[in-house]
C-alpha positions, 0 to 999 in steps of 0.5 A: 142632226141629233144622231150626228151629235150623239155619234160625235159625243160617243166618239169623244167619250170613247177617246177619253175613256181609252186615254186618247186626246179627244179627236173629232171623228172627221179629224184624222190623226195622221195625213194620207201623205204620212201613211203613204210615206210609211207604207212606201218605206216598207216596200220596194218601189220599181219604175215601170222598166224595172218592174218589167225586168223583174217580171222577166226574172221571175217576179209575179206581176199582180194587177189590183185594178177593178174589172171596169178599169181593166176593161176600159184601159187594158191589161198587162199580158201575163199579169195575175188579176187580184182586185184590191178588195180581195188581195189579202184573201187570195194571198193569205186566206184559207186554201179555198180562198187562196189563188192557185196561181201565186206560185212559190211563196218566196217569189217577188210580188210586184203590184200594179194599180191605176196611178201607183198609190193604191198599190203602195198600201196593198204591197205594204199589206203583203209585206205584213203577211210575209211576202217580198212585195213592191209596186210599180211607181206611177201604176198602169198609166206609167207602164203604158206611157213607158211603151211596155206591153199592154193588151185590150182588157175584157172581163173574163169572170163569170157571174158568181165567180170569185174575183182573183181566182183566174189564171194570169192574163 
């Protein structure tokens, strides 16, 4: 209890020191809806069929879901798997951490997550890195519900192998 009070006091003191209104550590400055709205405004959001058509025209579909979600729910054939936790490193990291399967730097990138929320923030991060990125509205659930191609998922990564470095599914 004492350490919690000390942390809250330090957070308030830091806010005052830097000229901010004193905001308690558990009171966000903006809502999640506001953050999602700002990120959404900076990316291209595609309905599942539009995303499928974009991929047919040369866009790269990147599945940012976890290994467990992909194993449980399935995958999109041809999608490159780059988990959200390593996305920026596979797209903009040092050459040894960058995915060798990204292709042309000007290529359209379409991200897909479970339900279409994580992919908004992920696509906005890629836009910040200079990519033409967007996402699938409704994520994998909407893709599957639209009757678009899926396949059973399996974890292909060997123990110790870095995530996001394998070829497309």
